[in-house]
N, C-alpha and C positions, 0 to 999 in steps of 0.2 A: 503493502499499500503506501503509494506517494503523498506527502503530506504536508501541507503549506502549515507551520506551525506558529504561524502569527499575522491574524487581519483582525477587520473589526468590524461591526455593523451598527448602525444609528441611523434614529430620525433626527433630523437637523433640528436644533431648536437654539435661537440665535444668544440669549440669556445663558444659558447652561452651558454651550460650547462656542464660548467667547475666547477661546484660545484659538479657535480658526479666525486669523487677521484677515484684514482685506486684501494683502499677498495673496493668502490660500485660497481665493475666492471658489475655486473649482471643490473646493468641500463642503461648499456651504449646500447642502442637498442632502436628503435619504441616501444611504444605502444601503441596501437588503440583499439577502440571498439571490434573488431573480435577478441583481445587478451583476454577484460574482459568482455564483455557480456555473455560468457559462464560461467565464475566465478559467476557471478550477479547470472545466473538461478540454476546452480549448489549448491549454497546455498540459496536458497529461499529468494534471494531479488529482488524485484522487479522495480527500477530504482535508479536513481544514480544522486549526484550533482557532476558537474566537476568543478576541482578548477585550476585556472591558476598557471603555473608554471615557466612563464618568463612575464618580466615585459615590458610588451607592447599592444598596443591596434590591431599588429594582429595576437597577440596570444588571445585574447578575439573573436576575429574574427574565428577563426579557430576551438574554443571551441562551440562557436555560430552554425557553418556550422556544425560540428557534431552531434549538439544535433537536429538539424535540419532533418537529416537524420535516427534518432535511437530515436525512442519515450523512450526506456530506460532512454536517459541522461533528465530527467526531469527540470534539473535546471542547468544555470552556473555563477559561481564565475569568474568574468574577471579582468581586471587590465584598470584602465584609471588613468591618470598623474592628481593627486589629487593636486598637487604644481601647476599645471597650470593657470596662469590668466584666461583661457579660459574653463575652467573644467564644469563651467555651459553649456554651448554650446556642449561638447562632452556628457554629462551626459543627454541632451535632447536628442539627436541623439540615443545615446544606449537606453533610455526608449520605444523604438518602437521597439524592441525585447522581444519578450514574455518570451522567456527561461532565458532571464539575470536575474537573482534575486539580484546579489549584487557585490561586487568590494574587492579587496584585496590587498596590497601593503606587499611586504616582508621587514618588519620590523627588521627580526631577522639580516638581513644583513647589516643594515646599522651601519656605524661606530660609530654615534652618539645616545646614548642610551637613550635620550631624544629625539629623533626624533620624537615623536605622537605628541607632544607638540609645534613643528615649527607653528607657525603663517600662513602659507602659510597651510602646512597640515591640521590644524584646520579650515579653512575655504572652502578648498573643502569637508571633511567630512562632514561640516556643511550644504552643499548642497544635499546631499546624500539621506536625508528623505522624501524631497519635490519630489521626483521621486520616492518615494517606495523601494529604493534599500538598503538592507542590507551592513552590512561591516564585513570581516571574519579579525580578529586579530592573526597574526602570529608574535610569540614572543617568547623569552625566560623566564624561571622563574625570572631571577635578572630584567627582564622590568615590573614585576608583580605591583609593587608599581605606577611607572610611567604610566604604561595601565590603573590603578584604578582612577587617576589624570585624564588620557584622557577623560573614558567615564564619568565622571563627568558634562563633557563638554556640552553634547549633553543627555538629558534626554529624548530623545522621538525618539533617534536613535536607531535600534536594532543591535546589536554586538554580534557575537560570538566567543568564545577566542578556535582558534586554537590548535588540539593534547594536551589539557589540560595544555599548556604553556609549554610544553616539561620539565617536572620535570628530576632530572638526576637519572632515576633510578639503573641504572651500577654502579653508586657511592651510593646510598642508600642516598642519601642526600633528605630529608622531609619538614624539621621544616621550613624554610623560605619561598620554595613554599606552604605550606600550611597555612602560615600565609597570603601569597599573594594572594591565590585563595579566601582564605574566606573573605578577603576583598574586591576583585572584584565582586564575589559572590552576596554581598548585593545591588548591583544595580538589582534592577529586570527588564533592558533590558536588560542585560547581557545575555547569555546562553554558554554555554560549550561545544564542541565536543570531545565525547568519542574516539578518535584516534592516533595512531602516537606512542602506548605504545611500540609495539620490538623495535623501531629505538633508542628509548631511552634508551633501556636494553641492557643486555650484549646478542649479537645477537647469539651467538651459543649456550648458556646455560642458559636462561631464564625457568623460570616456571612460570605457572598463577597464585601463592601465592605471586611472585614478584611484583606482580602490584595491589594486594589485598588493601594494603595500601593507595597507592593514588588514587582509587576507591572509597575507603571509604571515604576520605575527598570530592571529586567532589561530590560526592551523598548527603552527607550530607549538602553542603554549597550549591547545586543549585536544589536538591529535584529531582523529577521524571520527572519534566516539563518543563526544560529549559537541558536538556542535551541528545544529537542524538548520536547514532552510527556512526562511519566514518572509513573507512578501511585505510586509508591514501595509497591505489595501488597506482600504482607498488611500490613504495619507501618502504612498508611493506614487500616487497619480501628481504631485506637486513638481516629481522630478521625472516621470515617464510613464509609460504602462505597464501592463503586468510581465507581456510577454518580454520586454526588455529587461526588467526587472529581473526577473527568474536566468535571462540570458546570462548577467553578470556571472551569477554562479554557475552557471553550466560552462561558460569560457573558462573561468578559473579551474574546474574540475575536471576540463576533458581529458587528461590526461590519468587521471585517477584510476583504480579498479570498479570494477561492477561493484562490490560490495561497499568498498569505501562511496562511492555516489549513492549507493542504496541506502544507506546510512543516513548520510547527511538531508537526503530528500524524502526521508521518512521512517528508516528504521529508529533512530535516534529519537525523535519525536515520541513514535508509539512508546519505545521503553522508558524516555522520561515522563512523561502524563498516564502512562499504562492504558493505552486508548486500544478500543475492542476494534479488532479487524472489521 
């Protein structure tokens, strides 16, 4: 099964979705399975993981409802308030939804760069593994040192770094990000999504060669068994279309063995999230 490990659905709301600026006007509309599933089929992808974009339990239920209606949505990464004193009760509730595989918090938007190390947040994350939930780490490159400190607290918790921690590809910044990624990759319970690349590049003038130095780093650091392809659709539309985004990873992996490519384009996501075939 070939899997897109990271994409989004939403009914656009101008107040809730204020993160979508005028510069990102292409995203100011609804994006639903009827828009996305033809893209999957056209590009030889069998299934996807739908990831939260809004921080509410309503968002989690919205994605779960879509997943129940569409077999191609093999898993959901939702949101729950991990700071809540009642988080254990909420996790127990959500543990009964078979396609809910993990949770995410939009840490990159938090004003406190050390948000991951807040005591209440650590308490909440510490409860995920007992219910079999994963955690997606959404951060910028500057947060990588704190993220490495964070994952050290939970050696049995499965983590995945979204969008390769958003290196500043357009600015050609590599060194600090590279050190941070190599450090966090030393933790065997941390995986990484090869996703979100075009969003961090020059939207109008990128080439596949722009991404090669960054891909070199994550493939050296994480190896072939802890990396997974993700489109970040529809956010990727800021820089291109689905086919071209997938082609970046296709181009980079063209000389890889068949089994390594199978893992990157599906097997690793299936194992990480525990997806049903």
